[in-house]
ChimeraX commands (.cxc) that place a marker at each C-alpha (Angstrom):
marker #1 position -42.41,21.62,-15.35 radius 0.5
marker #1 position -40.94,18.54,-13.67 radius 0.5
marker #1 position -38.38,18.28,-16.43 radius 0.5
marker #1 position -37.46,21.93,-15.98 radius 0.5
marker #1 position -37.01,21.35,-12.24 radius 0.5
marker #1 position -34.67,18.41,-12.90 radius 0.5
marker #1 position -32.66,20.48,-15.33 radius 0.5
marker #1 position -32.23,23.31,-12.86 radius 0.5
marker #1 position -31.25,20.85,-10.11 radius 0.5
marker #1 position -28.77,19.18,-12.43 radius 0.5
marker #1 position -27.32,22.58,-13.41 radius 0.5
marker #1 position -27.03,23.52,-9.73 radius 0.5
marker #1 position -25.38,20.20,-8.92 radius 0.5
marker #1 position -22.96,20.52,-11.84 radius 0.5
marker #1 position -22.21,24.07,-10.81 radius 0.5
marker #1 position -21.42,22.96,-7.24 radius 0.5
marker #1 position -19.18,20.16,-8.48 radius 0.5
marker #1 position -17.49,22.52,-10.90 radius 0.5
marker #1 position -16.82,25.09,-8.18 radius 0.5
marker #1 position -15.69,22.39,-5.76 radius 0.5
marker #1 position -13.36,20.93,-8.35 radius 0.5
marker #1 position -12.04,24.34,-9.24 radius 0.5
marker #1 position -11.43,25.14,-5.57 radius 0.5
marker #1 position -9.68,21.80,-5.04 radius 0.5
marker #1 position -7.46,22.42,-8.05 radius 0.5
marker #1 position -6.61,25.91,-6.77 radius 0.5
marker #1 position -5.72,24.54,-3.31 radius 0.5
marker #1 position -3.51,21.84,-4.85 radius 0.5
marker #1 position -1.79,24.36,-7.11 radius 0.5
marker #1 position -1.20,26.63,-4.13 radius 0.5
marker #1 position 0.24,23.74,-2.09 radius 0.5
marker #1 position 2.59,22.81,-4.92 radius 0.5
marker #1 position 3.69,26.44,-5.21 radius 0.5
marker #1 position 4.47,26.53,-1.47 radius 0.5
marker #1 position 6.50,23.33,-1.69 radius 0.5
marker #1 position 8.44,24.64,-4.70 radius 0.5
marker #1 position 9.09,28.01,-3.03 radius 0.5
marker #1 position 10.38,26.27,0.11 radius 0.5
marker #1 position 12.66,24.06,-2.01 radius 0.5
marker #1 position 14.05,27.07,-3.88 radius 0.5
marker #1 position 14.51,28.93,-0.61 radius 0.5
marker #1 position 16.54,26.08,0.89 radius 0.5
marker #1 position 18.61,25.71,-2.27 radius 0.5
marker #1 position 19.41,29.43,-2.32 radius 0.5
marker #1 position 20.23,29.40,1.40 radius 0.5
marker #1 position 22.76,26.59,0.87 radius 0.5
marker #1 position 24.30,28.56,-2.00 radius 0.5
marker #1 position 24.42,31.68,0.20 radius 0.5
marker #1 position 26.24,29.79,2.95 radius 0.5
marker #1 position 28.74,28.44,0.43 radius 0.5
marker #1 position 29.40,31.91,-0.95 radius 0.5
marker #1 position 29.79,33.37,2.54 radius 0.5
marker #1 position 32.35,30.68,3.41 radius 0.5
marker #1 position 34.25,31.46,0.20 radius 0.5
marker #1 position 34.14,35.17,1.10 radius 0.5
marker #1 position 35.44,34.48,4.60 radius 0.5
marker #1 position 38.24,32.25,3.25 radius 0.5
marker #1 position 39.24,34.97,0.79 radius 0.5
marker #1 position 39.21,37.60,3.54 radius 0.5
marker #1 position 41.54,35.44,5.64 radius 0.5
marker #1 position 43.86,34.90,2.67 radius 0.5
marker #1 position 43.81,38.66,1.93 radius 0.5
marker #1 position 44.85,39.42,5.49 radius 0.5
marker #1 position 47.67,36.88,5.30 radius 0.5
marker #1 position 48.88,38.35,2.01 radius 0.5
marker #1 position 48.86,41.87,3.45 radius 0.5
marker #1 position 50.87,40.65,6.43 radius 0.5
marker #1 position 53.33,38.92,4.12 radius 0.5
marker #1 position 53.66,42.04,1.99 radius 0.5
marker #1 position 54.34,44.22,5.02 radius 0.5
marker #1 position 56.95,41.69,6.19 radius 0.5
marker #1 position 58.73,41.72,2.85 radius 0.5
marker #1 position 58.67,45.53,2.71 radius 0.5
marker #1 position 60.21,46.27,6.13 radius 0.5
marker #1 position 63.24,48.53,6.18 radius 0.5
marker #1 position 65.48,45.90,7.78 radius 0.5
marker #1 position 64.51,43.28,5.19 radius 0.5
marker #1 position 65.24,45.64,2.29 radius 0.5
marker #1 position 68.55,46.74,3.81 radius 0.5
marker #1 position 69.60,43.12,4.44 radius 0.5
marker #1 position 68.75,42.13,0.88 radius 0.5
marker #1 position 70.63,45.14,-0.48 radius 0.5
marker #1 position 73.74,44.19,1.53 radius 0.5
marker #1 position 73.73,40.46,0.73 radius 0.5
marker #1 position 72.38,40.32,-2.81 radius 0.5
marker #1 position 73.62,43.60,-4.25 radius 0.5
marker #1 position 76.73,44.04,-2.09 radius 0.5
marker #1 position 75.69,47.54,-1.04 radius 0.5
marker #1 position 77.15,49.15,2.08 radius 0.5
marker #1 position 76.49,52.32,4.03 radius 0.5
marker #1 position 78.99,55.06,3.11 radius 0.5
marker #1 position 81.42,56.17,5.77 radius 0.5
marker #1 position 80.49,59.43,7.51 radius 0.5
marker #1 position 83.23,61.43,5.75 radius 0.5
marker #1 position 81.79,60.40,2.35 radius 0.5
marker #1 position 78.33,61.75,3.18 radius 0.5
marker #1 position 77.66,65.18,1.73 radius 0.5
marker #1 position 74.71,67.20,2.97 radius 0.5
marker #1 position 73.27,69.53,0.37 radius 0.5
marker #1 position 71.43,72.56,1.65 radius 0.5
marker #1 position 68.72,74.06,-0.54 radius 0.5
marker link #1:1,2 radius 0.2
marker link #1:2,3 radius 0.2
marker link #1:3,4 radius 0.2
marker link #1:4,5 radius 0.2
marker link #1:5,6 radius 0.2
marker link #1:6,7 radius 0.2
marker link #1:7,8 radius 0.2
marker link #1:8,9 radius 0.2
marker link #1:9,10 radius 0.2
marker link #1:10,11 radius 0.2
marker link #1:11,12 radius 0.2
marker link #1:12,13 radius 0.2
marker link #1:13,14 radius 0.2
marker link #1:14,15 radius 0.2
marker link #1:15,16 radius 0.2
marker link #1:16,17 radius 0.2
marker link #1:17,18 radius 0.2
marker link #1:18,19 radius 0.2
marker link #1:19,20 radius 0.2
marker link #1:20,21 radius 0.2
marker link #1:21,22 radius 0.2
marker link #1:22,23 radius 0.2
marker link #1:23,24 radius 0.2
marker link #1:24,25 radius 0.2
marker link #1:25,26 radius 0.2
marker link #1:26,27 radius 0.2
marker link #1:27,28 radius 0.2
marker link #1:28,29 radius 0.2
marker link #1:29,30 radius 0.2
marker link #1:30,31 radius 0.2
marker link #1:31,32 radius 0.2
marker link #1:32,33 radius 0.2
marker link #1:33,34 radius 0.2
marker link #1:34,35 radius 0.2
marker link #1:35,36 radius 0.2
marker link #1:36,37 radius 0.2
marker link #1:37,38 radius 0.2
marker link #1:38,39 radius 0.2
marker link #1:39,40 radius 0.2
marker link #1:40,41 radius 0.2
marker link #1:41,42 radius 0.2
marker link #1:42,43 radius 0.2
marker link #1:43,44 radius 0.2
marker link #1:44,45 radius 0.2
marker link #1:45,46 radius 0.2
marker link #1:46,47 radius 0.2
marker link #1:47,48 radius 0.2
marker link #1:48,49 radius 0.2
marker link #1:49,50 radius 0.2
marker link #1:50,51 radius 0.2
marker link #1:51,52 radius 0.2
marker link #1:52,53 radius 0.2
marker link #1:53,54 radius 0.2
marker link #1:54,55 radius 0.2
marker link #1:55,56 radius 0.2
marker link #1:56,57 radius 0.2
marker link #1:57,58 radius 0.2
marker link #1:58,59 radius 0.2
marker link #1:59,60 radius 0.2
marker link #1:60,61 radius 0.2
marker link #1:61,62 radius 0.2
marker link #1:62,63 radius 0.2
marker link #1:63,64 radius 0.2
marker link #1:64,65 radius 0.2
marker link #1:65,66 radius 0.2
marker link #1:66,67 radius 0.2
marker link #1:67,68 radius 0.2
marker link #1:68,69 radius 0.2
marker link #1:69,70 radius 0.2
marker link #1:70,71 radius 0.2
marker link #1:71,72 radius 0.2
marker link #1:72,73 radius 0.2
marker link #1:73,74 radius 0.2
marker link #1:74,75 radius 0.2
marker link #1:75,76 radius 0.2
marker link #1:76,77 radius 0.2
marker link #1:77,78 radius 0.2
marker link #1:78,79 radius 0.2
marker link #1:79,80 radius 0.2
marker link #1:80,81 radius 0.2
marker link #1:81,82 radius 0.2
marker link #1:82,83 radius 0.2
marker link #1:83,84 radius 0.2
marker link #1:84,85 radius 0.2
marker link #1:85,86 radius 0.2
marker link #1:86,87 radius 0.2
marker link #1:87,88 radius 0.2
marker link #1:88,89 radius 0.2
marker link #1:89,90 radius 0.2
marker link #1:90,91 radius 0.2
marker link #1:91,92 radius 0.2
marker link #1:92,93 radius 0.2
marker link #1:93,94 radius 0.2
marker link #1:94,95 radius 0.2
marker link #1:95,96 radius 0.2
marker link #1:96,97 radius 0.2
marker link #1:97,98 radius 0.2
marker link #1:98,99 radius 0.2
marker link #1:99,100 radius 0.2
marker link #1:100,101 radius 0.2
view
């Protein structure tokens, strides 16, 4: 009976150590997962900031290109280019014919 009592105590002790070890391992694994998640979060946040800056730079460039396009397409600019480059002139009033439908 004394031997049986020692065996049950030893089993209880081993069981406690096993559960304690298992709990410690779970806590350590959880801590490592938290550290890794925080690292990934920071890395993704830095990438997000970089992409937002690229987006903002592209939006600025797009606005500048639209302004440039509207400048190149103004009536005065087209008329000036037609006069200087192509040698075009406005017809005199007597050469203008109005066609009625």
